[in-house]
C-alpha positions as CSV (number, residue, x, y, z in Angstrom):
1,M,29.8,3.6,-10.8
2,L,26.2,4.1,-9.6
3,E,27.2,6.5,-6.8
4,P,26.5,9.9,-8.9
5,L,23.2,8.3,-9.8
6,D,22.4,7.5,-6.5
7,R,23.6,10.6,-4.7
8,P,20.3,12.6,-5.6
9,L,18.1,10.0,-4.4
10,T,19.7,9.9,-1.1
11,S,19.9,13.6,-0.8
12,S,17.1,15.7,0.8
13,W,15.5,15.6,-2.6
14,G,15.2,12.3,-3.0
15,P,11.7,12.1,-2.1
16,V,10.7,14.7,-4.4
17,L,12.5,12.7,-7.4
18,T,10.4,9.6,-6.0
19,G,7.3,11.4,-6.1
20,I,8.0,12.8,-9.4
21,V,8.3,9.5,-10.7
22,V,5.5,8.0,-9.1
23,G,3.3,10.9,-10.1
24,I,4.4,10.7,-13.8
25,L,4.3,6.7,-14.2
26,A,1.0,6.2,-12.1
27,P,-1.2,8.1,-14.6
28,V,0.7,6.3,-17.7
29,L,0.0,2.9,-16.0
30,V,-4.1,4.0,-16.1
31,R,-3.4,4.9,-19.8
32,L,-2.0,1.6,-20.3
33,G,-4.6,-0.4,-18.8
34,N,-4.8,-0.1,-15.1
35,P,-7.9,0.9,-13.6
36,G,-8.7,4.6,-13.5
37,N,-7.0,6.7,-10.9
38,M,-5.4,3.4,-9.6
39,G,-2.0,3.5,-11.6
40,I,-0.4,2.2,-8.2
41,C,-2.4,1.5,-5.2
42,V,-0.8,-0.7,-2.6
43,A,-3.8,-1.6,-0.8
44,C,-5.9,-2.3,-3.7
45,F,-3.5,-4.3,-5.7
46,T,-2.5,-6.4,-2.5
47,R,-6.4,-7.1,-2.3
48,D,-6.1,-8.4,-6.1
49,I,-3.2,-10.4,-5.4
50,A,-5.3,-12.0,-2.3
51,G,-7.9,-12.6,-4.7
52,A,-5.5,-14.0,-7.4
53,L,-4.3,-16.5,-4.6
54,G,-8.1,-17.6,-3.9
55,L,-8.1,-16.1,-0.4
56,H,-11.3,-14.4,-1.4
57,R,-13.6,-15.0,-4.5
58,A,-14.5,-11.6,-5.3
59,G,-14.3,-12.6,-9.1
60,V,-13.7,-8.8,-10.2
61,V,-10.5,-8.3,-8.1
62,Q,-8.1,-11.1,-9.0
63,Y,-4.8,-10.3,-10.5
64,L,-1.3,-10.9,-9.2
65,R,-0.3,-7.2,-9.5
66,P,3.3,-7.2,-11.0
67,E,3.8,-3.7,-9.6
68,I,3.5,-4.7,-6.1
69,L,5.9,-7.6,-7.0
70,G,8.4,-5.3,-8.5
71,L,7.9,-2.8,-5.5
72,L,9.6,-5.4,-3.3
73,L,12.0,-7.0,-5.6
74,G,13.3,-3.4,-6.5
75,S,13.8,-2.6,-2.9
76,F,15.6,-5.8,-2.3
77,G,18.0,-5.2,-5.2
78,A,18.9,-1.8,-4.0
79,S,19.4,-2.8,-0.4
80,L,21.7,-5.6,-1.6
81,L,23.8,-3.5,-4.1
82,F,24.0,-0.3,-1.5
83,R,24.5,-2.9,1.6
84,E,21.6,-1.8,3.3
85,Y,20.1,-5.4,3.3
86,R,19.9,-5.9,7.1
87,P,17.5,-8.6,8.2
88,R,15.9,-8.0,11.4
89,S,12.7,-9.0,13.5
90,G,11.0,-9.7,16.7
91,S,9.2,-6.3,17.5
92,A,5.7,-7.4,18.1
93,P,4.9,-9.6,15.2
94,V,1.5,-10.5,16.5
95,V,0.6,-6.8,17.0
96,R,2.0,-5.7,13.7
97,F,0.0,-8.6,11.8
98,F,-3.3,-7.3,13.1
99,L,-2.3,-3.7,12.5
100,G,-1.9,-4.6,8.9
101,F,-5.2,-6.6,8.9
102,F,-7.0,-3.5,10.1
103,A,-5.1,-1.0,8.0
104,M,-6.4,-2.9,5.1
105,I,-9.9,-3.0,6.2
106,G,-9.8,0.9,6.6
107,A,-8.3,1.3,3.3
108,L,-10.9,-0.8,1.5
109,I,-13.9,1.0,3.0
110,F,-12.2,4.3,1.4
111,L,-10.9,2.1,-1.6
112,G,-7.3,3.0,-1.5
113,C,-4.2,3.5,0.3
114,P,-2.4,6.7,1.0
115,W,-0.7,6.7,-2.4
116,R,-4.2,6.3,-4.3
117,A,-5.7,9.2,-2.1
118,Y,-3.4,11.4,-3.5
119,L,-3.6,10.0,-7.0
120,R,-7.4,10.2,-6.9
121,L,-7.2,13.7,-5.9
122,S,-4.5,14.3,-8.9
123,G,-7.3,13.0,-11.4
124,G,-9.8,15.3,-10.0
125,D,-11.7,13.0,-7.6
126,L,-12.7,15.3,-4.9
127,T,-14.3,12.3,-2.9
128,A,-10.6,11.5,-2.1
129,L,-10.5,15.0,0.2
130,G,-12.6,13.0,3.0
131,G,-10.0,10.0,2.7
132,I,-7.1,12.3,3.1
133,A,-8.6,14.4,5.9
134,G,-9.2,10.9,7.7
135,L,-5.8,9.8,6.9
136,L,-4.3,13.2,8.5
137,A,-6.8,12.6,11.6
138,G,-5.6,8.9,12.0
139,I,-1.8,9.9,11.7
140,G,-2.5,12.6,14.2
141,L,-3.9,9.9,16.6
142,G,-0.7,7.9,16.2
143,I,1.5,11.0,16.6
144,G,-0.2,11.5,20.0
145,F,0.6,8.0,21.2
146,L,4.3,8.5,19.7
147,W,4.5,11.8,21.8
148,N,3.5,9.8,24.8
149,G,6.1,7.0,24.6
150,F,4.8,4.4,22.4
151,N,7.0,1.8,21.2
152,L,6.5,-1.6,20.1
153,G,10.0,-2.6,20.9
154,R,13.3,-2.9,19.1
155,A,13.8,-5.3,16.3
156,H,16.7,-7.8,16.7
157,P,19.3,-8.9,13.7
158,S,18.2,-12.0,12.0
159,T,20.1,-14.4,9.7
160,R,20.7,-13.4,6.2
161,A,18.6,-16.1,5.0
162,S,15.6,-15.1,6.7
163,G,15.5,-11.9,4.6
164,Y,15.4,-13.8,1.6
165,V,12.0,-15.3,2.3
166,M,9.8,-12.5,1.0
167,P,11.8,-11.8,-2.1
168,L,11.7,-15.7,-3.0
169,I,8.0,-15.7,-2.4
170,T,7.6,-12.8,-4.7
171,V,9.7,-14.4,-7.3
172,G,7.3,-17.4,-7.0
173,L,4.3,-15.1,-7.4
174,L,6.1,-13.6,-10.4
175,A,6.4,-17.1,-11.9
176,L,2.8,-18.1,-11.3
177,L,1.8,-14.7,-13.0
178,V,3.8,-15.6,-16.1
179,A,3.0,-19.5,-16.3
180,A,-0.8,-19.1,-15.2
181,P,-1.1,-22.9,-14.5
182,L,-4.4,-24.7,-14.6
183,M,-4.2,-27.3,-12.1
184,G,-7.8,-27.7,-11.1
185,R,-11.5,-28.3,-12.2
186,T,-14.6,-26.6,-11.5
187,P,-18.0,-28.5,-10.9
188,D,-18.6,-27.8,-14.4
189,G,-15.4,-29.2,-15.5
190,D,-13.6,-26.3,-16.7
191,A,-9.9,-25.9,-15.7
192,T,-9.2,-23.5,-13.1
193,G,-6.6,-22.4,-10.4
194,P,-4.4,-22.3,-8.5
195,I,-4.2,-18.6,-9.8
196,F,-7.2,-16.9,-10.6
197,F,-7.5,-14.1,-13.1
198,S,-10.7,-11.5,-13.2
199,L,-12.4,-11.5,-16.5
200,K,-14.3,-8.5,-15.8
201,G,-13.8,-5.5,-13.3
202,P,-10.8,-3.7,-11.9
203,G,-9.0,-7.1,-11.6
204,S,-9.2,-7.5,-15.5
205,Q,-7.9,-3.9,-16.1
206,H,-4.1,-3.8,-16.1
207,A,-0.9,-2.5,-18.1
208,P,1.2,-4.8,-20.0
209,L,3.1,-7.2,-17.5
210,L,6.7,-6.1,-18.4
211,V,5.8,-2.5,-18.4
212,A,4.0,-2.7,-14.9
213,L,6.8,-4.8,-13.5
214,G,9.4,-2.3,-14.7
215,V,7.6,0.7,-13.1
216,G,7.4,-1.5,-9.7
217,L,11.0,-2.4,-9.8
218,L,11.9,1.3,-10.3
219,V,9.7,2.6,-7.8
220,G,10.8,0.0,-5.3
221,W,14.5,1.0,-6.1
222,M,13.9,4.9,-5.8
223,G,11.7,4.4,-2.7
224,Q,14.4,2.3,-0.8
225,R,17.0,4.9,-1.5
226,S,15.0,8.0,-0.7
227,R,12.8,6.6,2.3
228,F,9.7,7.7,0.4
229,C,6.8,7.3,3.1
230,T,3.2,9.0,2.7
231,V,2.8,8.5,6.3
232,G,6.1,9.3,7.7
233,A,6.1,12.5,5.7
234,F,3.3,13.8,8.0
235,R,4.9,12.3,11.1
236,D,8.3,14.0,10.6
237,L,6.6,17.2,9.6
238,M,4.6,17.0,12.8
239,M,6.9,15.8,15.2
240,L,10.5,17.2,13.7
241,K,9.3,20.2,11.6
242,D,11.3,18.1,8.8
243,P,9.6,18.8,5.5
244,H,11.6,16.6,3.5
245,L,9.4,13.7,3.2
246,F,6.4,15.8,2.9
247,R,8.1,17.5,-0.2
248,G,7.6,13.9,-1.8
249,I,3.8,14.0,-1.5
250,A,3.6,17.6,-2.8
251,A,5.6,16.3,-5.8
252,L,3.6,13.5,-6.4
253,I,0.4,15.5,-6.5
254,V,1.7,18.1,-8.8
255,A,3.5,15.4,-11.2
256,A,0.2,13.3,-11.5
257,A,-2.3,16.3,-12.0
258,A,0.0,17.5,-14.8
259,T,0.3,14.0,-16.3
260,N,-3.5,13.6,-16.1
261,L,-4.2,16.9,-17.6
262,A,-1.7,15.9,-20.4
263,L,-3.5,12.4,-21.1
264,G,-6.7,13.8,-20.9
265,Q,-7.5,11.8,-17.7
266,F,-8.5,14.6,-15.2
267,H,-12.1,14.9,-14.5
268,L,-12.9,17.5,-11.7
269,G,-15.9,16.3,-9.4
270,T,-17.2,13.9,-6.9
271,T,-19.8,11.8,-9.0
272,G,-18.9,9.0,-11.7
273,Q,-15.2,8.9,-10.3
274,P,-13.4,5.4,-11.1
275,V,-13.7,2.9,-8.3
276,A,-14.7,5.3,-5.7
277,H,-18.0,6.1,-3.7
278,T,-19.6,9.4,-2.3
279,N,-20.2,8.6,1.2
280,H,-17.8,11.2,2.6
281,L,-18.3,10.2,6.3
282,W,-16.9,6.4,5.5
283,N,-14.1,7.8,3.3
284,F,-13.1,9.9,6.2
285,L,-13.5,7.2,9.0
286,G,-12.0,4.1,6.8
287,M,-8.7,6.3,6.4
288,V,-8.8,7.3,10.3
289,L,-8.4,3.7,11.0
290,S,-5.7,3.1,8.3
291,G,-3.8,6.2,9.3
292,L,-3.8,5.5,12.9
293,A,-2.7,1.6,12.0
294,F,0.1,2.8,9.5
295,T,1.5,5.4,11.9
296,L,1.6,2.9,15.0
297,A,3.4,0.2,12.5
298,G,6.0,3.0,11.3
299,G,5.0,3.6,7.6
300,C,2.5,3.5,4.8
301,P,1.7,0.3,2.8
302,G,4.3,1.2,0.2
303,R,7.1,1.8,2.9
304,Q,6.2,-1.5,4.5
305,F,6.7,-3.3,1.1
306,I,9.9,-1.7,0.8
307,L,11.2,-2.5,4.1
308,S,10.3,-6.0,3.5
309,G,12.8,-6.2,0.6
310,E,15.4,-4.8,2.9
311,G,14.9,-7.9,5.1
312,D,12.7,-6.5,7.7
313,G,10.6,-9.1,9.1
314,D,8.4,-6.9,11.2
315,S,7.3,-5.2,8.2
316,A,7.0,-8.5,6.2
317,V,4.3,-9.6,9.0
318,F,2.4,-6.3,8.3
319,V,2.2,-6.9,4.8
320,L,1.2,-10.5,5.4
321,G,-1.8,-8.8,7.6
322,M,-2.7,-6.6,5.1
323,L,-3.1,-9.9,2.6
324,V,-5.3,-11.6,5.0
325,G,-7.0,-8.2,5.9
326,A,-7.9,-7.9,2.2
327,A,-9.3,-11.5,2.2
328,A,-11.4,-11.0,5.2
329,A,-12.8,-7.5,3.9
330,H,-14.2,-9.4,0.7
331,N,-15.1,-12.6,2.6
332,F,-17.3,-10.7,5.0
333,T,-18.6,-8.2,2.8
334,L,-16.8,-5.3,4.5
335,A,-14.9,-3.8,1.3
336,S,-16.9,-0.9,-0.5
337,S,-18.0,-0.5,-3.7
338,A,-18.9,2.3,-6.3
339,K,-22.3,2.1,-4.6
340,G,-21.0,2.7,-1.2
341,P,-19.7,1.0,2.1
342,T,-21.8,-2.2,2.9
343,P,-23.9,-2.5,5.9
344,Y,-21.4,-4.4,8.0
345,V,-18.4,-2.0,8.2
346,L,-19.4,-0.3,11.4
347,G,-18.9,-3.1,13.7
348,A,-15.5,-3.9,12.0
349,W,-14.6,-0.4,12.0
350,I,-15.0,-0.2,15.9
351,V,-13.3,-3.4,16.5
352,G,-10.3,-1.9,14.5
353,M,-10.3,1.3,16.2
354,L,-10.4,-0.4,19.6
355,F,-7.7,-2.7,18.7
356,C,-5.4,0.2,17.5
357,L,-6.1,2.3,20.4
358,A,-5.6,-0.4,22.9
359,V,-2.4,-0.9,21.1
360,G,-1.5,2.7,21.5
361,F,-2.4,2.9,25.1
362,L,-0.7,-0.3,26.1
363,N,2.7,0.0,24.5
364,R,3.7,3.2,26.1
365,R,7.1,3.0,28.0
366,E,5.5,3.3,31.1
367,N,3.3,0.1,30.5
368,V,6.5,-1.9,29.3
């Protein structure tokens, strides 16, 4: 019964349809309460989840974002229904964890993932151009390793039960979001935790829960069926001359720009943009690190969540690395703010680049 509806998503036009839906719904989420130019940002929203779990204590970025929970659950449901739920794991899990860790460090220097980079541009934020240029440079570095035989090894089939872990954790987080239990006390005697919610700042800005969850479920479903990926798009375009994923990015940008214009949310310029800074060099360098890490790991952060929903344990490890990386970025004062990057980013960026370059060089077939 669902086959006629599913056929367009699994065709070469599937990424375009997914890009259009993301491009329309992300600005709508902003209108309904999400932070500006951040209708759906996988990196920023994972950072908010880390804060909500108390992994960092930056009080302005703490919220269990239902869009991210829906993204994974939507993919899980689609993979079950269409018999593409295939648990597998075992491809260099520790390496993938730290690729996720450093991908998040880079993204929080820029203040956004690839999805948000395009959404920022679609809202008129010209500071996103440096980040997009850096993303392309990082992907280009990763492609260089792929051309020279880079491979983290083959994943192996796992038990069906192992693939249920991430969806079950996600359901548990959704229950905590709804219940918002208060199980502890602050030194002043006020009720608190175990889940924390921002009272001001970006973490306090969110669309209604059911709307945000519904958008996440839809995007997760469509992304799973269409293989939508903002990093794989350039990889396939450069390596295989295959533009079908790239058309999804173009569709996202056009649809988001049109929606922002219609909603009065398009503000062209470099100054005064929401949750962004004007240090173009670090916008570029932050996304070089992220782009390289995403390419070596096999996909953008949205794709990693979607694969986690399908039962891919390696992607789940990458996602957990992102979560810990988000906590470290704030605990070690590495995450940028509207004022710009912090004084501590250079050392972390060098360590991250050295790690990713070492992974690229040492995991070529001739070294295996």
